DOTORMI-534734 format. One record per atom (N, C-alpha, C): x, y, z; residue in three letters. Coordinates in nm, 2 decimals. Example, Ala and Ser with C-alpha at 12.3 -4.5 7.8 and 13.67 -1.06 7.14 Angstrom:
((1.32; -0.57; 0.78); 'ALA')
((1.23; -0.45; 0.78); 'ALA')
((1.32; -0.33; 0.78); 'ALA')
((1.28; -0.22; 0.71); 'SER')
((1.37; -0.11; 0.71); 'SER')
((1.29; 0.00; 0.79); 'SER')
END
This chain:
((1.52; -0.95; -1.33); 'UNK')
((1.53; -0.96; -1.46); 'UNK')
((1.68; -0.84; -1.43); 'UNK')
((1.74; -0.88; -1.53); 'UNK')
((1.85; -0.80; -1.57); 'UNK')
((1.83; -0.74; -1.73); 'UNK')
((1.87; -0.61; -1.73); 'UNK')
((1.87; -0.54; -1.87); 'UNK')
((1.97; -0.45; -1.86); 'UNK')
((2.10; -0.53; -1.94); 'UNK')
((2.22; -0.49; -1.97); 'UNK')
((2.21; -0.31; -1.99); 'UNK')
((2.31; -0.25; -1.90); 'UNK')
((2.36; -0.16; -2.00); 'UNK')
((2.40; -0.07; -2.10); 'UNK')
((2.32; 0.03; -2.18); 'UNK')
((2.35; 0.04; -2.26); 'UNK')
((2.53; 0.12; -2.30); 'UNK')
((2.60; 0.11; -2.21); 'UNK')
((2.74; 0.21; -2.21); 'UNK')
((2.80; 0.14; -2.08); 'UNK')
((2.91; 0.08; -2.10); 'UNK')
((3.00; 0.05; -1.97); 'UNK')
((3.05; 0.10; -1.87); 'UNK')
((2.98; 0.27; -1.87); 'UNK')
((2.98; 0.29; -1.79); 'UNK')
((2.92; 0.32; -1.66); 'UNK')
((2.73; 0.28; -1.67); 'UNK')
((2.68; 0.22; -1.64); 'UNK')
((2.62; 0.11; -1.59); 'UNK')
((2.56; 0.08; -1.42); 'UNK')
((2.57; -0.06; -1.41); 'UNK')
((2.46; -0.14; -1.48); 'UNK')
((2.43; -0.25; -1.48); 'UNK')
((2.29; -0.29; -1.51); 'UNK')
((2.20; -0.28; -1.51); 'UNK')
((2.03; -0.28; -1.52); 'UNK')
((1.91; -0.22; -1.42); 'UNK')
((1.90; -0.38; -1.39); 'UNK')
((1.85; -0.36; -1.22); 'UNK')
((1.80; -0.47; -1.20); 'UNK')
((1.71; -0.47; -1.18); 'UNK')
((1.57; -0.58; -1.14); 'UNK')
((1.48; -0.54; -1.12); 'UNK')
((1.34; -0.67; -1.06); 'UNK')
((1.25; -0.67; -1.01); 'UNK')
((1.17; -0.78; -0.98); 'UNK')
((1.08; -0.75; -0.97); 'UNK')
((1.00; -0.84; -1.11); 'UNK')
((0.90; -0.83; -1.15); 'UNK')
((0.79; -0.91; -1.04); 'UNK')
((0.66; -0.87; -0.98); 'UNK')
((0.57; -0.93; -0.88); 'UNK')
((0.46; -0.98; -0.92); 'UNK')
((0.39; -1.05; -0.95); 'UNK')
((0.25; -1.07; -1.02); 'UNK')
((0.15; -1.14; -0.90); 'UNK')
((0.04; -1.08; -0.86); 'UNK')
((-0.04; -1.13; -0.81); 'UNK')
((-0.17; -1.15; -0.89); 'UNK')
((-0.32; -1.18; -0.82); 'UNK')
((-0.45; -1.15; -0.83); 'UNK')
((-0.51; -1.08; -0.89); 'UNK')
((-0.46; -0.95; -0.80); 'UNK')
((-0.50; -0.83; -0.85); 'UNK')
((-0.39; -0.71; -0.88); 'UNK')
((-0.28; -0.76; -0.89); 'UNK')
((-0.19; -0.63; -0.92); 'UNK')
((0.01; -0.70; -0.95); 'UNK')
((0.03; -0.59; -0.99); 'UNK')
((0.18; -0.64; -1.00); 'UNK')
((0.28; -0.50; -0.99); 'UNK')
((0.39; -0.53; -0.96); 'UNK')
((0.45; -0.43; -0.94); 'UNK')
((0.61; -0.48; -0.98); 'UNK')
((0.72; -0.35; -1.01); 'UNK')
((0.86; -0.40; -1.02); 'UNK')
((0.89; -0.33; -0.89); 'UNK')
((0.98; -0.37; -0.85); 'UNK')
((1.09; -0.38; -0.75); 'UNK')
((1.21; -0.38; -0.81); 'UNK')
((1.27; -0.26; -0.79); 'UNK')
((1.41; -0.26; -0.81); 'UNK')
((1.51; -0.18; -0.71); 'UNK')
((1.44; -0.20; -0.57); 'UNK')
((1.52; -0.20; -0.44); 'UNK')
((1.69; -0.25; -0.46); 'UNK')
((1.81; -0.25; -0.43); 'UNK')
((1.90; -0.40; -0.42); 'UNK')
((1.85; -0.46; -0.30); 'UNK')
((1.79; -0.42; -0.18); 'UNK')
((1.76; -0.50; -0.08); 'UNK')
((1.65; -0.60; -0.15); 'UNK')
((1.57; -0.57; -0.20); 'UNK')
((1.46; -0.63; -0.33); 'UNK')
((1.52; -0.69; -0.39); 'UNK')
((1.59; -0.67; -0.49); 'UNK')
((1.62; -0.74; -0.58); 'UNK')
((1.71; -0.93; -0.51); 'UNK')
((1.81; -0.88; -0.45); 'UNK')
((1.89; -0.93; -0.35); 'UNK')
((1.82; -1.00; -0.29); 'UNK')
((1.71; -1.02; -0.21); 'UNK')
((1.62; -1.12; -0.15); 'UNK')
((1.56; -1.22; -0.26); 'UNK')
((1.52; -1.15; -0.35); 'UNK')
((1.40; -1.26; -0.46); 'UNK')
((1.55; -1.34; -0.54); 'UNK')
((1.66; -1.28; -0.57); 'UNK')
((1.75; -1.34; -0.60); 'UNK')
((1.77; -1.47; -0.55); 'UNK')
((1.83; -1.49; -0.39); 'UNK')
((1.83; -1.55; -0.32); 'UNK')
((1.68; -1.67; -0.31); 'UNK')
((1.58; -1.58; -0.32); 'UNK')
((1.45; -1.70; -0.30); 'UNK')
((1.47; -1.80; -0.41); 'UNK')
((1.51; -1.73; -0.56); 'UNK')
((1.49; -1.84; -0.69); 'UNK')
((1.62; -1.92; -0.65); 'UNK')
((1.75; -1.89; -0.63); 'UNK')
((1.84; -1.97; -0.64); 'UNK')
((1.79; -2.07; -0.57); 'UNK')
((1.75; -2.06; -0.41); 'UNK')
((1.68; -2.15; -0.34); 'UNK')
((1.60; -2.22; -0.41); 'UNK')
((1.49; -2.19; -0.44); 'UNK')
((1.37; -2.28; -0.59); 'UNK')
((1.44; -2.38; -0.63); 'UNK')
((1.52; -2.30; -0.73); 'UNK')
((1.60; -2.42; -0.87); 'UNK')
((1.72; -2.43; -0.81); 'UNK')
((1.76; -2.45; -0.72); 'UNK')
((1.85; -2.52; -0.63); 'UNK')
((1.77; -2.70; -0.57); 'UNK')
((1.64; -2.64; -0.50); 'UNK')
((1.56; -2.78; -0.46); 'UNK')
((1.48; -2.81; -0.55); 'UNK')
((1.48; -2.83; -0.70); 'UNK')
((1.35; -2.85; -0.74); 'UNK')
((1.48; -2.98; -0.84); 'UNK')
((1.29; -3.07; -0.86); 'UNK')
((1.39; -3.18; -0.94); 'UNK')
((1.43; -3.13; -1.10); 'UNK')
((1.52; -3.23; -1.11); 'UNK')
((1.58; -3.25; -1.30); 'UNK')
((1.44; -3.26; -1.36); 'UNK')
((1.49; -3.27; -1.52); 'UNK')
((1.47; -3.32; -1.58); 'UNK')
((1.38; -3.46; -1.61); 'UNK')
((1.42; -3.54; -1.60); 'UNK')
((1.43; -3.68; -1.55); 'UNK')
((1.30; -3.72; -1.44); 'UNK')
((1.34; -3.68; -1.31); 'UNK')
((1.28; -3.67; -1.23); 'UNK')
((1.11; -3.61; -1.20); 'UNK')
((1.17; -3.50; -1.26); 'UNK')
((1.01; -3.39; -1.30); 'UNK')
((0.93; -3.52; -1.35); 'UNK')
((1.01; -3.56; -1.47); 'UNK')
((0.89; -3.67; -1.57); 'UNK')
((0.84; -3.75; -1.48); 'UNK')
((0.90; -3.85; -1.41); 'UNK')
((0.90; -3.99; -1.36); 'UNK')
((0.77; -3.94; -1.28); 'UNK')
((0.78; -3.76; -1.19); 'UNK')
((0.70; -3.75; -1.08); 'UNK')
((0.56; -3.74; -1.15); 'UNK')
((0.58; -3.66; -1.21); 'UNK')
((0.44; -3.64; -1.29); 'UNK')
((0.36; -3.74; -1.37); 'UNK')
((0.50; -3.81; -1.44); 'UNK')
((0.36; -4.00; -1.48); 'UNK')
((0.31; -4.05; -1.34); 'UNK')
((0.38; -4.02; -1.20); 'UNK')
((0.32; -4.12; -1.13); 'UNK')
((0.17; -4.02; -1.09); 'UNK')
((0.21; -3.91; -1.01); 'UNK')
((0.08; -3.78; -0.99); 'UNK')
((-0.03; -3.86; -1.16); 'UNK')
((-0.03; -3.83; -1.23); 'UNK')
((-0.06; -3.90; -1.37); 'UNK')
((-0.16; -4.01; -1.29); 'UNK')
((-0.11; -4.12; -1.30); 'UNK')
((-0.14; -4.24; -1.29); 'UNK')
((-0.24; -4.25; -1.22); 'UNK')
((-0.21; -4.19; -1.07); 'UNK')
((-0.26; -4.18; -0.93); 'UNK')
((-0.40; -4.15; -0.93); 'UNK')
((-0.43; -4.05; -1.11); 'UNK')
((-0.57; -3.97; -1.13); 'UNK')
((-0.61; -4.02; -1.25); 'UNK')
((-0.58; -4.12; -1.28); 'UNK')
((-0.65; -4.17; -1.39); 'UNK')
((-0.79; -4.27; -1.38); 'UNK')
END
């Protein structure tokens, strides 16, 4: 998450929200934010596009119909 700073003299507030089965946490360390940002960038770069996703979901649904 990136929350814009209220003034131009202060930096934006950046943090990562991590949730699991029993807990959740906000991480705001610079390295943690950078690590999760890199991870998210890799996941979105590798993800299927909209049309490819639609075809994939339909194919899986046919296999289980």
